[in-house]
Residue, then its C-alpha position, 0 to 999 in steps of 0.5 A: m667350705k671352711k670358710l662358709l661353715t665358720i660365717m654360718m656358724c656366726v650367723s647362728f650365733i647372732a640369731l639365737s643372742c637376738k632371741k635371747d635379748k627379746n625373750n628377756t626384755p622386760n614388758q613395761n606394761q606390767t607394772e605392778l597394780k598401786k592400791e589406790e587405783l581401785i578406788p574409783y571402781y567396784i566388783a560384782v561376783e555371782h557365786k556358784l552356790s546358794g546363800n550370798k548368790i551375789g556380792l559386792i566389793y568396793f575401795a575406800k582409803v582408811g588411814d595411810n591404807v586402802k582397803a575392801t569392803f564386801q557385801g553380800d546378803g545379810y553379811t558385810q565385812t572390810g579388810d585388807i588387800t594383798v597386790k600381787d602383779q595386776g591384781f589383788s586377793f582379799d580375805a573377806n573373813s579375816d580367817g583364811n577360809y574365803i579368799y577373793s583372787f583377781s587379775f586385770s588388764k586395762n582397755a584402750d581407755g586405760k580403764f581396769v577390764m575383768k581378766s581373772y577371778q577366783f573364789t576359794d571356800k575352804t568350808s566348801v569345794s564345791q564353791g566358787l565364781n560363776y562370774a565377776v566384773i568390774a566398773r568404775k563407780e562414775d559409771v554405775p547405772a542409776f537405780e532410784g526411781v527406776n522401774f525394773k523387769t525380770k527376765e521372769g516378767i516381774y516388774f518392780t520399782l525403787k522409789k520413795d514412798a509419800n514420806n520420802v523413804p526409799n521402797i521396793n515395790w516388789d512383783i507390781k501387777k494386775r490385782v484383785s481385792y474384794n469388798y463385801v456387802f450384807i445382805p441380810p439375813t446372812t449373805y455377804l455378796p463380795i464385790p471385786n475392785d481391779y487395781v495394779g499394785p505390788e506384792y509388798s513395799k519394804p524400805y530399802t538402804k543404798i550401799n555406797g551408791l552401788g546397790w541396796k539392802e532391803n532392811g528386812g533381808l528380803f533382797f540384795g541388789i547390785s546396779v552393773p553397767e553389764w553382765k556377760d553377754s549383756t552390754t545394757p545396765l542390769m540390776l542383779l537382784e538377790s531374794g531367797n536364794t534366787l538370782y534375778l536379772a532385771a532391766i530397765t523398763k519404761n513402763l509397768p502394768c496398768l489396768l486399761c492396756d494389754d499384756d504385750d503394752e506393759 
């Protein structure tokens, strides 16, 4: 009996030793992120509150360092990033008030996938992030010369005009204008003229091939290959503190087609 008890104690000791060694074995896949690994990527974020509802973060080598640039509606800031494990933090205003933090994992293709995201705004405890996605720059969907339709049914295009200036043509739909014919002595007869056109056309400037800003500050767009539950390319479009999600569409409204054919 004493011999059996001794054997059982030895077996227990061996089992505990094996378990302890397994838990202490370092994970070889969890090497610290290198800043240079971020350069081929960009990040699109959606804030909880309006005012810079969306934001674009991309990376570039500056001297011997890698810096991040944040682009928002009417706002641009470049600064240093701080790497920790498989993620980084970014002080967007260089004053400690607006801190973005992200961590990543890698998929089967070795590409970064968003694991966690956080935005701390010391000026507003209610602010934060609703969503964020990381994508490779080479996967950014083309948006110039493309037709879009928002979930609200608004059509717009991003195309160059006759002077080769890129313009956003917003809210394209069937419209009516009037010419007036004077009938003496005092009558003006309105003659309707049906046409298809935008509410207005405004020039825009591209942002590193990843998005664009309307030059007057009315629109800000980011092109993403996927977003939330959508695995198809989308244009994130901010206008007047409203976020629109727009998908590529083949057709635009026309005079002779039904609405279902647009």
